[in-house]
N, CA, C and O of each residue as an XYZ file, in Angstrom:
512
protein
N      25.318    -50.845     27.550
C      26.705    -51.354     28.417
C      27.290    -52.120     27.682
O      26.557    -52.977     27.189
N      28.771    -52.179     27.286
C      29.634    -53.191     26.684
C      29.873    -54.419     27.355
O      30.026    -54.268     28.567
N      29.946    -55.495     26.977
C      30.467    -56.554     27.438
C      32.000    -56.677     28.489
O      32.426    -57.604     29.177
N      32.434    -55.541     28.267
C      33.736    -55.540     28.683
C      33.029    -54.960     30.039
O      33.101    -55.659     31.050
N      32.401    -53.801     30.088
C      31.835    -53.024     31.212
C      30.954    -53.862     32.617
O      31.067    -53.837     33.842
N      29.888    -54.707     31.431
C      29.225    -55.521     32.454
C      30.052    -56.998     32.783
O      29.458    -57.927     33.330
N      30.967    -57.058     32.526
C      31.360    -58.056     33.340
C      32.324    -57.418     34.396
O      32.535    -57.972     35.475
N      32.963    -56.100     34.002
C      33.555    -55.598     35.053
C      32.595    -55.417     36.537
O      32.942    -55.534     37.712
N      31.530    -55.151     36.050
C      30.459    -54.545     37.116
C      29.897    -56.317     38.055
O      29.328    -56.619     39.104
N      30.419    -56.943     37.035
C      29.715    -58.605     37.535
C      30.860    -58.732     38.844
O      30.585    -58.848     40.038
N      32.335    -58.663     38.157
C      33.095    -59.173     38.966
C      33.468    -58.230     40.300
O      33.990    -58.703     41.309
N      33.186    -57.106     40.171
C      32.976    -56.242     41.554
C      31.996    -56.462     42.338
O      32.152    -56.128     43.513
N      30.882    -56.997     41.983
C      29.715    -57.220     42.762
C      30.036    -58.542     43.467
O      29.607    -58.750     44.602
N      30.856    -59.522     42.749
C      31.032    -61.005     43.384
C      32.061    -59.903     44.707
O      31.639    -59.602     45.823
N      33.082    -59.605     44.271
C      34.140    -59.619     45.310
C      33.288    -58.525     46.325
O      33.213    -58.922     47.488
N      32.710    -57.349     46.076
C      31.753    -56.743     47.066
C      31.360    -57.960     47.997
O      31.634    -58.218     49.169
N      30.498    -58.712     46.880
C      29.623    -59.607     48.116
C      30.271    -60.338     48.827
O      29.666    -60.798     49.796
N      31.719    -60.730     48.641
C      32.688    -61.713     49.331
C      33.122    -60.815     50.826
O      33.271    -61.210     51.982
N      33.239    -59.433     50.192
C      33.644    -58.471     51.358
C      32.663    -58.692     52.401
O      32.893    -59.149     53.521
N      31.193    -58.209     51.778
C      30.171    -58.454     53.175
C      29.651    -59.355     53.884
O      29.017    -59.112     54.911
N      29.966    -61.132     53.170
C      30.129    -62.141     53.543
C      31.082    -62.523     54.705
O      30.858    -63.068     55.786
N      32.149    -62.088     54.166
C      33.158    -61.949     55.538
C      33.603    -61.178     56.352
O      34.360    -61.546     57.250
N      33.253    -60.086     56.206
C      33.493    -59.024     56.417
C      34.676    -58.174     56.711
O      35.252    -57.635     57.657
N      34.746    -58.319     55.487
C      36.085    -57.966     54.909
C      35.619    -56.104     54.587
O      34.573    -55.691     54.087
N      36.791    -55.306     55.075
C      36.344    -53.615     54.660
C      37.487    -53.481     53.445
O      37.174    -52.952     52.379
N      38.403    -53.832     53.606
C      39.100    -53.351     52.195
C      40.021    -55.206     50.993
O      39.956    -56.406     51.260
N      40.641    -54.541     49.920
C      40.719    -55.285     49.093
C      42.063    -55.598     49.567
O      42.645    -56.177     48.650
N      42.470    -55.531     50.119
C      43.811    -55.910     50.574
C      43.496    -57.098     51.277
O      44.314    -58.017     51.217
N      41.974    -57.311     52.235
C      41.470    -58.645     53.435
C      41.192    -59.062     52.726
O      41.508    -60.215     53.020
N      40.550    -59.136     51.368
C      39.714    -59.868     50.387
C      40.800    -60.642     49.993
O      40.806    -61.869     50.095
N      41.574    -60.087     49.619
C      43.197    -60.823     48.548
C      43.850    -61.657     49.477
O      44.141    -62.756     49.006
N      44.250    -61.428     50.955
C      44.817    -62.357     51.882
C      43.323    -63.172     51.844
O      43.741    -64.269     51.473
N      42.381    -63.286     51.935
C      41.129    -64.430     52.063
C      41.037    -65.565     50.768
O      40.823    -66.777     50.786
N      41.250    -64.785     49.849
C      41.583    -65.571     48.456
C      42.628    -66.023     48.907
O      42.320    -67.074     49.468
N      43.987    -65.804     49.019
C      45.081    -66.080     49.028
C      45.656    -65.706     47.617
O      46.193    -66.551     46.902
N      45.519    -64.465     47.279
C      46.024    -64.131     46.228
C      46.778    -62.600     46.619
O      46.566    -61.971     47.656
N      47.658    -62.213     45.563
C      48.283    -61.008     45.928
C      47.243    -59.797     45.968
O      46.158    -60.162     45.515
N      47.254    -58.585     46.340
C      46.402    -57.590     46.449
C      46.138    -56.951     44.682
O      45.214    -56.331     44.156
N      47.540    -57.512     44.149
C      47.529    -56.736     42.989
C      47.033    -57.667     42.235
O      46.102    -56.983     41.811
N      46.885    -58.708     41.700
C      46.203    -59.386     41.323
C      44.709    -59.495     41.462
O      44.083    -60.031     40.548
N      44.203    -59.125     42.314
C      42.758    -58.709     42.652
C      42.474    -57.677     41.832
O      41.651    -57.586     40.921
N      43.356    -56.816     42.323
C      43.169    -55.228     41.424
C      43.112    -55.480     39.636
O      42.281    -54.924     38.918
N      44.061    -56.325     39.192
C      44.027    -57.122     38.052
C      42.667    -57.516     37.533
O      41.993    -57.125     36.580
N      42.468    -58.523     38.581
C      40.654    -58.753     38.033
C      39.789    -58.182     37.972
O      38.886    -58.420     37.170
N      39.787    -57.250     38.796
C      38.871    -55.800     38.855
C      39.063    -54.981     37.320
O      38.261    -55.075     36.390
N      39.939    -54.415     37.315
C      40.338    -54.194     35.792
C      39.974    -54.007     34.803
O      39.547    -53.066     34.135
N      40.348    -55.941     34.637
C      39.873    -56.733     33.695
C      38.772    -57.265     33.736
O      38.244    -57.208     32.625
N      38.258    -57.680     34.357
C      36.386    -57.887     34.584
C      36.587    -59.599     34.355
O      36.001    -60.309     33.537
N      37.477    -59.936     35.229
C      37.727    -61.532     35.266
C      37.941    -62.070     36.933
O      38.299    -61.386     37.892
N      37.665    -63.212     36.905
C      37.808    -63.824     38.544
C      38.553    -64.926     38.052
O      38.553    -65.298     36.879
N      39.114    -65.376     38.878
C      40.191    -67.000     39.231
C      39.071    -67.961     39.954
O      39.202    -67.996     41.178
N      38.069    -68.692     39.458
C      36.765    -69.305     39.819
C      37.640    -70.260     40.931
O      37.099    -70.449     42.020
N      38.997    -70.873     40.675
C      39.294    -71.603     41.731
C      39.923    -71.125     43.009
O      40.263    -71.799     43.980
N      40.007    -69.883     42.827
C      40.786    -69.232     44.514
C      39.522    -69.375     45.267
O      39.444    -69.966     46.345
N      38.419    -68.743     44.582
C      37.350    -69.036     45.315
C      36.514    -69.940     45.632
O      35.657    -69.771     46.499
N      36.658    -70.979     44.984
C      35.985    -72.275     45.167
C      36.676    -72.933     46.278
O      35.957    -73.413     47.155
N      38.031    -73.047     46.403
C      39.024    -73.450     46.969
C      39.324    -72.396     48.628
O      39.563    -73.131     49.586
N      39.321    -71.320     48.862
C      39.190    -70.651     49.893
C      37.445    -70.235     50.547
O      37.186    -70.318     51.748
N      36.572    -69.867     49.655
C      35.321    -69.887     50.317
C      34.262    -70.581     50.990
O      33.180    -70.813     50.452
N      34.580    -70.939     52.243
C      33.698    -72.329     52.701
C      32.581    -71.519     52.944
O      32.593    -70.290     53.014
N      31.508    -72.343     53.083
C      30.204    -71.370     53.651
C      29.597    -70.326     53.300
O      28.887    -69.482     53.846
N      30.137    -70.595     51.947
C      29.104    -69.296     50.927
C      28.166    -70.130     49.895
O      28.466    -71.121     49.229
N      26.789    -69.336     49.979
C      26.262    -70.076     49.433
C      26.479    -69.166     47.696
O      26.215    -67.984     47.474
N      27.145    -70.415     46.492
C      27.700    -69.643     45.120
C      26.395    -69.295     44.475
O      26.469    -68.500     43.538
N      25.352    -69.694     44.769
C      24.141    -69.446     44.321
C      24.267    -67.525     44.269
O      24.557    -66.753     43.354
N      23.930    -67.333     45.566
C      23.824    -66.259     45.913
C      25.271    -65.216     45.004
O      25.109    -64.146     44.417
N      26.579    -65.982     45.174
C      27.337    -65.052     45.187
C      27.310    -64.620     43.452
O      27.386    -63.440     43.109
N      27.216    -65.524     42.651
C      27.338    -65.783     41.447
C      26.262    -64.944     40.668
O      26.376    -64.250     39.658
N      25.300    -65.198     41.374
C      23.823    -64.850     40.668
C      23.934    -63.005     41.278
O      23.977    -62.531     42.414
N      23.949    -62.263     39.662
C      23.942    -61.166     40.140
C      22.790    -60.083     39.756
O      22.863    -58.856     39.689
N      21.599    -61.049     39.506
C      20.178    -61.000     39.628
C      19.336    -61.050     40.797
O      18.140    -60.781     40.910
N      20.242    -61.472     41.708
C      19.397    -62.048     43.143
C      19.048    -60.709     43.759
O      19.779    -59.721     43.818
N      17.682    -60.852     44.253
C      16.823    -59.132     44.518
C      16.927    -59.218     46.167
O      17.002    -58.173     46.813
N      16.927    -60.787     46.963
C      17.243    -60.698     47.923
C      18.743    -61.104     48.520
O      19.304    -61.829     47.698
N      19.439    -60.900     49.513
C      20.398    -61.579     50.070
C      20.110    -61.521     51.493
O      19.583    -60.575     52.079
N      20.671    -63.086     52.209
C      20.930    -63.246     53.455
C      22.598    -62.905     54.096
O      23.660    -63.143     53.521
N      22.445    -62.434     55.121
C      23.623    -61.857     55.450
C      23.509    -62.589     56.788
O      22.465    -62.386     57.408
N      24.375    -63.371     57.308
C      24.348    -64.287     58.186
C      25.872    -63.706     59.913
O      27.060    -63.993     60.059
N      24.952    -62.917     60.718
C      26.048    -62.478     61.477
C      25.708    -63.000     62.591
O      24.566    -62.620     62.848
N      26.315    -64.028     63.801
C      26.515    -64.625     64.707
C      24.911    -65.463     65.007
O      24.610    -65.709     66.175
N      23.998    -65.841     63.918
C      23.187    -66.470     63.714
C      21.975    -65.744     63.697
O      21.010    -66.127     64.359
N      21.942    -64.635     62.931
C      20.958    -63.795     62.759
C      20.873    -63.310     61.417
O      21.840    -62.709     60.949
N      19.979    -63.468     60.829
C      19.579    -62.965     59.404
C      19.594    -61.909     59.286
O      18.913    -61.288     60.101
N      20.361    -61.098     58.227
C      19.700    -59.333     57.400
C      19.817    -59.809     56.221
O      20.506    -60.619     55.601
N      18.734    -58.903     56.025
C      18.395    -59.069     54.714
C      18.631    -57.795     53.524
O      17.785    -56.934     53.768
N      19.113    -57.563     52.850
C      19.344    -56.269     52.024
C      18.717    -56.575     50.347
O      18.968    -57.576     49.675
N      17.837    -55.383     49.932
C      17.022    -56.170     48.949
C      17.581    -55.858     47.767
O      17.478    -56.774     46.951
N      18.114    -54.937     47.394
C      19.049    -54.283     45.985
C      20.127    -54.545     46.295
O      20.709    -54.109     47.288
N      20.684    -55.531     45.240
C      21.919    -56.227     44.719
C      22.651    -54.498     44.260
O      23.746    -54.025     44.566
N      22.030    -54.171     43.806
C      23.092    -53.000     43.291
C      23.764    -51.978     44.070
O      24.574    -51.185     43.590
N      23.309    -52.030     45.619
C      24.431    -51.394     46.316
C      25.340    -52.272     46.467
O      26.359    -51.642     46.748
N      25.585    -53.476     46.440
C      26.890    -53.937     46.795
C      27.768    -53.685     45.540
O      28.886    -54.177     45.690
N      27.622    -53.165     44.542
C      28.893    -52.403     43.451
C      29.172    -51.619     43.774
O      30.296    -51.317     43.372
N      28.585    -50.723     44.615
C      29.158    -48.852     45.309
C      30.307    -49.532     46.500
O      29.738    -50.213     47.353
N      31.640    -49.440     46.632
C      32.482    -50.035     48.224
C      31.805    -49.020     49.114
O      32.149    -49.067     50.295
N      30.883    -48.087     48.766
C      30.567    -46.613     49.897
C      29.559    -47.957     50.720
O      29.443    -48.245     51.911
N      29.033    -48.475     49.641
C      27.759    -49.025     50.413
C      27.910    -50.028     51.656
O      27.303    -50.131     52.722
N      29.354    -50.969     50.864
C      29.738    -52.465     51.441
C      30.440    -51.701     52.693
O      30.066    -52.044     53.814
N      31.308    -50.818     52.595
C      31.718    -50.255     54.146
C      30.457    -49.487     55.003
O      30.431    -49.283     56.217
N      29.835    -49.271     54.397
C      28.473    -48.754     55.425
C      28.035    -49.922     56.370
O      27.936    -49.860     57.595
N      27.757    -51.163     55.441
C      27.033    -52.246     56.250
C      27.783    -53.405     56.876
O      27.378    -54.397     57.483
N      29.142    -52.936     56.512
C      30.194    -53.175     57.627
C      30.372    -52.691     58.464
O      30.994    -53.288     59.343
N      29.908    -51.259     58.695
C      30.295    -50.473     59.893
C      28.861    -50.883     61.064
O      28.814    -51.327     62.211
N      27.893    -50.483     60.113
C      26.708    -50.975     60.535
C      26.551    -52.480     61.705
O      26.173    -52.511     62.876
N      26.981    -53.507     60.862
C      27.114    -54.770     61.293
C      27.988    -54.986     62.424
O      27.666    -55.801     63.289
N      28.975    -54.385     62.490
C      29.714    -54.111     63.712
C      29.036    -53.920     64.425
O      28.601    -54.845     65.111
N      28.549    -52.403     64.638
C      27.890    -51.791     65.671
C      26.449    -52.219     66.073
O      25.922    -51.551     66.963
N      25.596    -53.463     65.415
C      24.837    -53.973     65.550
C      25.338    -55.480     66.820
O      24.725    -55.897     67.802
N      26.555    -55.891     66.260
C      27.446    -56.368     67.549
C      27.813    -55.718     68.537
O      27.767    -56.081     69.712
N      28.161    -54.812     68.148
C      28.516    -54.046     69.924
C      26.989    -54.008     70.621
O      26.687    -54.521     71.698
N      26.239    -53.373     69.850
C      25.210    -53.066     70.892
C      24.123    -54.079     71.383
O      23.146    -53.798     72.077
N      24.575    -55.673     70.750
C      24.125    -57.032     70.937
C      24.692    -57.090     72.540
O      24.036    -57.263     73.567
N      26.001    -56.904     72.389
C      27.121    -57.321     73.823
C      26.315    -56.411     74.984
O      25.903    -56.958     76.007
N      26.121    -54.945     74.732
C      25.995    -54.286     75.622
C      24.871    -54.673     76.275
O      24.863    -54.521     77.496
N      23.369    -55.408     75.430
C      22.406    -55.470     75.933
C      22.627    -56.937     76.490
O      21.808    -57.144     77.385
N      23.292    -57.812     76.312
C      23.852    -58.927     77.035
C      24.085    -58.894     78.740
O      23.665    -59.556     79.690
N      25.267    -57.399     78.502
C      25.759    -56.879     79.754
C      25.011    -56.422     80.550
O      25.110    -56.557     81.769
N      24.007    -55.708     79.850
C      23.231    -55.145     80.418
C      22.192    -55.869     81.460
O      22.112    -55.607     82.660
N      21.496    -56.736     80.819
C      20.500    -57.917     81.427
C      20.902    -58.850     82.273
O      20.077    -59.374     83.021
N      22.407    -59.261     82.301
C      23.484    -59.700     83.516
C      23.324    -59.011     84.873
O      23.147    -59.612     85.932
N      23.418    -57.477     84.701
C      23.325    -56.651     85.769
C      22.097    -56.488     85.779
O      22.046    -55.724     86.743
N      20.896    -56.626     85.412
C      19.741    -56.521     85.867
C      19.293    -57.698     86.307
O      18.219    -57.583     86.898
N      19.807    -59.045     86.230
C      19.700    -59.899     86.715
C      20.049    -60.118     87.752
O      19.209    -60.559     88.536
N      21.408    -59.912     88.206
C      22.191    -59.678     89.433
C      21.072    -59.239     90.537
O      20.408    -59.856     91.370
N      21.176    -57.984     90.173
C      20.435    -56.706     91.155
C      19.384    -57.159     91.434
O      19.150    -56.922     92.619
N      18.217    -57.965     90.731
C      16.937    -58.416     91.128
C      17.358    -59.559     92.327
O      16.342    -59.914     92.925
N      18.269    -60.050     92.698
C      18.492    -61.421     93.003
C      18.663    -60.633     94.681
O      18.208    -61.171     95.690
N      19.207    -59.641     94.691
C      18.966    -58.740     96.080
C      17.492    -58.269     96.954
O      17.571    -57.588     97.976
């Protein structure tokens, strides 16, 4: 793999990690988060470059060691105080996997809310 392809792959991995961390599904949403134009983000993907300052200035609460180290084998994603783990960072290089992960995280949140509602209903019925 030549350096240009490797750089592009690493940049895509960083952008996809950011999408997962902030629960974003599109590059347009990521560009808005980074306070750049979508076309600028697209250009960075194509060139295999990244504007480190826009990431450092706009991405608060991110573990930058995790974000910039493409060799990390365990990624922790936080969702409302819960920790989820994914063991293969290679999957984050593929947009389909990112979208699937985001969809599953949203579904988990919905199911957690349903559990809380059912627990409340059960508690109110047991009082009578």
